[in-house]
C-alpha positions in Angstrom: 0.0 0.0 0.0 1.3 3.5 -0.9 0.7 6.4 1.4 0.8 9.8 -0.3 2.5 12.4 1.8 1.4 15.3 -0.4 -1.5 16.3 -2.5 -1.0 17.9 -5.9 -3.6 20.6 -6.6 -4.2 21.9 -10.1 -5.7 25.3 -9.5 -7.5 27.2 -12.2 -8.3 30.9 -11.8 -11.1 32.7 -13.6 -11.8 36.3 -14.5 -10.6 38.7 -11.7 -9.0 35.8 -9.8 -6.8 35.1 -12.8 -5.9 38.8 -13.0 -5.0 38.9 -9.3 -3.0 35.6 -9.6 -1.2 36.8 -12.7 -1.9 33.3 -14.2 -4.8 31.2 -15.4 -3.5 28.1 -13.6 -0.9 26.9 -11.1 0.1 23.7 -9.5 0.5 23.5 -5.8 1.9 20.7 -3.6 0.4 20.5 -0.1 0.9 18.1 2.8 -1.6 15.2 2.8 -4.7 16.1 4.9 -4.6 19.7 3.9 -7.9 21.6 3.5 -9.1 24.1 0.9 -8.3 26.8 3.5 -4.7 25.6 3.6 -4.6 25.9 -0.2 -6.0 29.5 0.0 -3.5 30.4 2.6 -0.6 29.1 0.5 -1.8 30.8 -2.6 -2.2 34.2 -0.9 0.9 34.0 1.3 3.1 36.2 -0.8 0.4 38.4 -2.5 -2.0 40.5 -0.4 -4.1 41.4 -3.5 -4.6 37.7 -4.4 -5.3 36.9 -0.7 -8.1 39.5 -0.7 -9.6 38.2 -3.9 -9.4 34.6 -2.7 -11.4 35.7 0.4 -14.5 36.4 -1.7 -14.2 33.6 -4.3 -16.1 30.3 -4.5 -13.9 27.2 -4.7 -14.9 24.2 -6.7 -13.2 20.9 -5.8 -13.5 18.4 -8.6 -16.3 20.6 -10.1 -18.4 20.9 -6.9 -18.7 23.9 -4.6 -16.9 23.1 -1.3 -16.5 24.9 2.0 -13.0 25.9 3.1 -12.8 23.2 5.7 -13.0 20.5 3.1 -10.0 18.2 3.2 -8.3 17.7 -0.2 -8.4 14.2 -1.5 -5.2 12.1 -1.6 -3.5 12.3 -5.0 -4.2 14.9 -7.6 -7.0 17.4 -7.1 -8.6 19.9 -9.4 -9.7 23.2 -7.8 -11.4 26.1 -9.6 -11.4 29.6 -8.2 -14.4 31.6 -9.2 -14.8 35.3 -8.2 -18.3 36.7 -7.6 -20.1 37.5 -10.8 -22.6 40.3 -11.3 -25.5 40.2 -13.7 -28.7 38.5 -14.1 
C-alpha cells in the first residue's frame, strides 16, 4: 500500500481571480490532509491582493462547490477559483 505524503492541486483561476494571480492556472503541492483553507493560505501567502480576492471567491473541488474546511483528496485534485459574478 502506498501512502501519499502530499496532494498535488491543479488550481484554475477565472476572471478577476486570474488577473490577481497573474496566471490562469498553477500547480501547488500541499501536505496530505490539507484543506481548501490551507490551499488558499498558501496561494495568498506572498500576495496581499490575491489573498483579498481569494477571500471572496467560490472554490470548486472536482467541479463541486466546497467549503473551506473540506479536506483535499489524496493524490491529484482539481480546484477552480471563481470570483463573484454580477449580472442577471
